[in-house]
N, C-alpha and C positions, 0 to 999 in steps of 0.2 A: 671187166665191168660191162662189156657189151651186151651179154644176155640179160643182165639185170636192167640195164638202161632200155633195152628193147621192151621188156615187160612193163616197166614203169611208164614208158612213153605211151603204150597202148592203154594201160589202165587209166592214166590221167586224161588221155584224150577221150576215152569213152565216158568218164565221169563228167567232163566238161560238155560233151554232146548231150548227155542226159539233163544236166542243169539248163542247158540252152533250150531243150525241149519243154521243160517246165515253164519257162518264160513264154514260149510260143503258145503253149496251152492256155496260159492266163490271157495272152493277147486275144486268142480266139474265143474268149468268154468263159473258160473254165474257172471254177472258183475253189476247188479243193486245194487246201494248203495255203491259199493266198493270204488269209487272215493271220497266218503264223510267219509270214515272210517279211513283214514290215515291223520295224521297232515301234514300241508304244511309249507314250509319255502320258501319265495320268489317265490311263484307260483309252486313249485315243491314238490313232496312228501318227507317228512323228512326221510323216509326209504321205502324200497320195500320188504315187507314180501313175501317169497316164499310160495309155496303150503304146504311144510312141516311145516313151522312156523304157517301158518293159520290153518292147520289140528291140530297141537298141541294145539293151543288156543281153537279150537272147542272141543277137547277131554277134556281139563282142565275145560272148562265151563260145559260140560256134567257131568264130575265127581263132580264139585262143586254143581250141581243141586241135586245130590244124598245125600248130607249132610243134608239140611233142610228137605227133604222128608223122608230120612232114620230116622230122629229123631222122626217122627210121625207114623212110622210103628210099628206093634206089634213085628215083628222080624226084627230088623234093619239091614237087609242085611248081617248078620253075623259079623257086626262091633260093637265093644264096644260102648255103649251109650255115655260114656264120650268123646270118640274120635269124635263122631258125634257132640256132644254139643260144644266142644272146637274148632273143625274144623269149625263149623258154625259161632262161635264167631270170629274166625280168618278171615273168609271170609268177615264178616261184616266190620272188620277193613281194609281189603284190598280194599273193594269198597269205604269206606270212604276216604282212601288215594287217590284213583283214582278220586273221586269227587273233593277233594281239589286240586289235580293236582301236576305237577312238577314245577309250577311257570314259565314255558316257553311255552310249546306246548299244554298241556291238562289240564283240570280241571277249576274250577271256577276262579282261580287266575292266569291263563295263561297270558303271555305278548303278544304273537303273536295273533293278531286278524285280522279280515277283510277277512278271507279265508272261503271257503265253509265248511271246517272241523270245524273251530272255531265257525261258526254260528250254525252248528248242535250240536257241543259239548255244547254250551251254552243252546240251546233249548231242547236237548234230552239226549245226552250221560252223561253229568255230573249230571243233575237232576235224571236220571235213576240210576246212581251209588249211589247217596245219598239215593234214595228210597230203592234200594236193600240193602244198608247198614242198614237202619232202619228195614226193613223187616227181614233181617237175624238176627239182634240183638234181636228183639222180639222173633223170632223163637227159639233162643238159650236159652231163659229164662225158 
């Protein structure tokens, strides 16, 4: 399982770094894709994340990327291996929950449909979360 776990760790880490980069791009004033990243209710954004919130999500995604990558390094960034292993498993669970959704605005089982966000959530965001969940789970083995 080690070669597969090695590959899945790096793939999931790179995906998380890229997602982190999108958030920092938005914090820096970039607008591309931003209108499709927030759930909508009756044609209006369900919430308006500020720059601080967006930056925090970017930081959390960046830190999340360190878990699967750290698992595969000889010296795991000075962090105990068990913490990286269980942290990666926890992240797998978090992304599985995001894929399933809140049964209202996000995830495979959302009720609000027909918006730009819901279309992108069905095509990209929820499947990506499910794939990340699987990649992170395999990485933690």
